[in-house]
C-alpha positions as CSV (number, residue, x, y, z in Angstrom):
1,X,14.9,-2.2,25.7
2,X,11.4,-1.8,24.4
3,X,10.5,0.9,22.2
4,X,9.8,4.2,24.0
5,X,6.5,5.8,23.6
6,X,8.3,9.1,22.5
7,X,10.4,7.4,20.0
8,X,7.4,5.6,18.4
9,X,5.7,9.0,18.1
10,X,8.6,10.5,16.5
11,X,9.1,7.7,14.0
12,X,5.3,8.1,12.9
13,X,6.3,11.9,11.7
14,X,9.0,10.9,9.3
15,X,9.3,9.0,6.2
16,X,11.1,5.7,5.3
17,X,13.3,7.5,2.8
18,X,14.7,9.8,5.5
19,X,15.2,6.9,7.7
20,X,17.1,5.2,5.1
21,X,19.4,8.2,5.0
22,X,19.9,8.3,8.5
23,X,20.9,4.6,8.6
24,X,23.3,4.9,5.6
25,X,25.1,7.6,7.5
26,X,25.7,4.8,10.0
27,X,27.0,2.5,7.6
28,X,23.8,0.4,7.1
29,X,22.8,0.2,3.5
30,X,20.2,-2.9,3.5
31,X,17.4,-1.9,5.7
32,X,14.7,-1.2,3.3
33,X,12.7,-4.3,2.5
34,X,12.6,-5.1,-1.4
35,X,9.5,-5.6,-3.6
36,X,7.1,-5.0,-0.5
37,X,4.4,-2.6,-0.6
38,X,1.3,-1.6,1.4
39,X,-2.0,-3.3,0.1
40,X,-3.6,0.2,0.8
41,X,-2.0,3.1,2.6
42,X,-4.2,4.5,5.6
43,X,-2.3,7.8,5.9
44,X,-0.6,6.9,9.1
45,X,2.7,5.5,9.5
46,X,3.1,2.1,10.9
47,X,5.8,1.6,13.9
48,X,6.4,-1.4,16.0
49,X,8.8,-3.8,17.3
50,X,9.3,-6.9,15.0
51,X,7.9,-10.0,16.2
52,X,9.0,-12.7,13.5
53,X,7.6,-16.0,12.0
54,X,10.3,-18.1,9.7
55,X,9.0,-20.4,6.9
56,X,10.7,-23.3,5.1
57,X,9.6,-24.8,1.8
58,X,6.7,-27.0,2.3
59,X,7.0,-30.7,2.0
60,X,3.9,-32.5,1.3
61,X,3.7,-35.2,3.8
62,X,4.1,-32.8,6.6
63,X,1.6,-30.1,5.5
64,X,-1.8,-31.8,5.1
65,X,-4.9,-29.3,5.6
66,X,-5.3,-31.1,8.9
67,X,-2.1,-29.5,10.5
68,X,-4.3,-26.5,11.4
69,X,-6.1,-28.6,13.7
70,X,-2.8,-28.2,15.9
71,X,-3.3,-25.3,18.1
72,X,0.3,-25.1,18.6
73,X,0.7,-24.7,14.8
74,X,3.5,-22.1,14.4
75,X,1.3,-19.7,12.1
76,X,-1.5,-19.9,14.5
77,X,0.6,-19.3,17.2
78,X,2.5,-16.4,15.9
79,X,-1.1,-14.9,15.5
80,X,-2.1,-15.3,19.1
81,X,1.1,-14.7,20.5
82,X,2.3,-11.4,18.5
83,X,2.1,-8.8,21.2
84,X,0.1,-5.8,21.1
85,X,2.0,-2.8,19.3
86,X,4.4,-5.1,17.6
87,X,4.7,-5.9,13.8
88,X,4.4,-9.4,12.8
89,X,7.1,-10.0,10.1
90,X,6.9,-13.2,8.0
91,X,10.0,-14.7,6.3
92,X,8.4,-16.2,3.1
93,X,11.5,-16.2,1.4
94,X,10.3,-14.0,-1.3
95,X,7.9,-16.6,-2.7
96,X,4.5,-15.2,-3.5
97,X,3.1,-18.3,-4.9
98,X,1.0,-19.1,-1.9
99,X,-0.3,-16.9,0.8
100,X,1.6,-16.0,4.0
101,X,-1.8,-15.4,5.9
102,X,-5.3,-14.3,5.0
103,X,-8.1,-11.9,6.1
104,X,-9.0,-14.0,9.1
105,X,-5.7,-14.1,10.7
106,X,-5.0,-10.5,9.9
107,X,-8.4,-9.6,11.5
108,X,-7.4,-11.5,14.6
109,X,-4.1,-9.5,14.7
110,X,-5.9,-6.2,14.3
111,X,-8.4,-6.9,16.9
112,X,-5.8,-7.8,19.3
113,X,-4.0,-4.5,18.5
114,X,-1.0,-5.6,16.6
115,X,0.5,-2.6,14.8
116,X,0.9,-4.4,11.5
117,X,1.9,-7.2,9.3
118,X,4.8,-7.5,6.6
119,X,5.7,-10.4,4.4
120,X,8.0,-10.7,1.4
121,X,5.6,-13.1,0.1
122,X,1.7,-12.4,-0.6
123,X,-1.5,-12.4,1.2
124,X,-4.9,-14.2,0.2
125,X,-8.0,-12.2,0.6
126,X,-6.0,-9.2,-0.2
127,X,-9.0,-7.1,-1.1
128,X,-10.5,-7.5,2.4
129,X,-7.1,-7.1,4.2
130,X,-6.8,-3.8,2.2
131,X,-10.0,-2.6,3.9
132,X,-8.9,-3.5,7.4
133,X,-7.8,-1.1,10.0
134,X,-4.2,-2.4,10.2
135,X,-1.4,-1.7,7.9
136,X,-0.4,-4.7,5.8
137,X,2.6,-4.9,3.5
138,X,3.3,-7.8,1.0
139,X,4.7,-8.4,-2.7
140,X,1.6,-9.3,-4.3
141,X,-1.7,-11.1,-3.9
142,X,-1.3,-14.7,-3.5
143,X,-4.8,-17.0,-3.4
144,X,-3.4,-20.5,-2.7
145,X,-3.1,-21.4,1.1
146,X,0.3,-21.3,2.6
147,X,0.5,-25.2,2.9
148,X,1.0,-25.4,-0.6
149,X,4.4,-23.6,-0.7
150,X,5.3,-22.4,2.9
151,X,5.9,-24.5,6.2
152,X,5.8,-22.3,9.3
153,X,8.6,-23.3,11.6
154,X,10.3,-20.8,14.0
155,X,8.6,-17.8,16.0
156,X,10.6,-14.8,17.3
157,X,13.9,-15.7,15.6
158,X,16.2,-13.6,13.5
159,X,14.9,-13.9,9.9
160,X,15.3,-12.6,6.3
161,X,12.5,-10.5,4.9
162,X,12.9,-8.8,1.3
163,X,16.8,-9.5,1.6
164,X,16.8,-7.4,5.1
165,X,17.8,-9.2,8.3
166,X,15.2,-8.7,11.0
167,X,16.0,-9.6,14.5
168,X,13.0,-9.6,17.1
169,X,12.7,-6.3,18.7
170,X,13.9,-4.4,15.6
171,X,11.7,-1.4,14.9
172,X,9.8,-1.9,11.9
173,X,8.5,1.5,10.1
174,X,6.2,1.5,7.1
175,X,4.8,4.3,5.1
176,X,3.2,4.4,1.5
177,X,6.6,3.6,-0.1
178,X,7.5,0.6,2.0
179,X,8.9,-0.7,5.2
180,X,12.4,0.0,6.9
181,X,14.0,-1.9,9.7
182,X,15.8,0.0,12.4
183,X,18.2,-2.0,14.6
184,X,16.7,-1.8,18.1
185,X,19.7,-0.2,19.8
186,X,19.6,2.5,17.2
187,X,16.0,3.5,17.2
188,X,16.1,6.4,19.7
189,X,19.1,8.2,17.8
190,X,17.7,7.4,14.3
191,X,14.3,8.8,15.4
192,X,15.8,12.0,16.6
193,X,18.1,12.5,13.7
194,X,15.2,11.8,11.5
195,X,12.9,14.4,13.0
196,X,15.8,17.0,12.5
197,X,16.3,16.0,8.7
198,X,12.5,16.2,8.1
199,X,12.4,19.8,9.7
200,X,15.3,20.5,7.2
201,X,13.8,18.9,4.2
202,X,10.4,20.7,4.6
203,X,12.3,24.3,4.7
204,X,14.2,23.2,1.5
205,X,11.0,22.0,0.1
206,X,9.4,25.3,0.7
207,X,12.2,27.4,-0.8
208,X,12.5,25.0,-3.7
209,X,8.8,25.7,-4.5
210,X,9.3,29.3,-4.1
211,X,11.9,29.0,-7.0
212,X,15.3,29.0,-5.0
213,X,18.3,27.0,-6.6
214,X,19.1,23.9,-4.8
215,X,22.8,24.9,-5.3
216,X,24.2,25.9,-1.9
217,X,20.8,24.9,-0.3
218,X,20.6,21.3,-0.5
219,X,23.1,20.5,1.1
220,X,23.4,23.8,2.9
221,X,26.9,24.8,1.7
222,X,26.0,28.6,1.6
223,X,25.9,30.4,5.0
224,X,23.1,32.1,4.1
225,X,21.0,29.0,3.7
226,X,21.9,28.0,7.4
227,X,20.9,31.4,8.6
228,X,17.6,31.1,6.6
229,X,17.1,27.7,7.9
230,X,17.5,29.0,11.3
231,X,15.1,31.7,10.9
232,X,12.5,29.3,9.5
233,X,12.8,27.0,12.6
234,X,12.2,30.0,14.8
235,X,9.3,31.3,12.7
236,X,7.7,27.8,12.6
237,X,8.3,26.3,15.8
238,X,10.2,23.4,14.3
């Protein structure tokens, strides 16, 4: 089922850290994409369904610069076909020796209304991409063209990205720390739980800043902590 607008909105209010804990409670330990960071966090959380692009190591005789003249080239197709509101996730095999995309392609995604782009490789034109109004996550800058290292092959198939399995339609959430992938069938429940967890974490943070010990508060093993949290929620409307 497509991502519900209410679920998208809830996921924009929680952190990837909280989402990782909610996923861990369900036995999912490996959903945070490794060694991938925002080029520049814009303050708003990225949320969208995964639309994937898989690459394999480039073979020189199959990857001259002229391949880009083919309108059906998988990288170009992915940029033109990634749905608005989705996140383009590129499997670059954790290899940032060459770019997974550059500023022109990312600009095209932006104007088409795509929610973001993620790769476990690197982007070229990274200073320009950092200035665009679209969230972008990568491992590090990579100036060489993708053809020198990557051969884009498949669109919207299961991939690995930063050691995380990503299926098309999985829900991708990115904040200032990084990117987490939520299995599509769990998105509604994880969003609800994460919102509840965030309310409690905000309450705890407030009390700790006031000088309160974490013992009995976090987790709330003392009955008084649970009573205080209930009163806090009533007072704050959370």
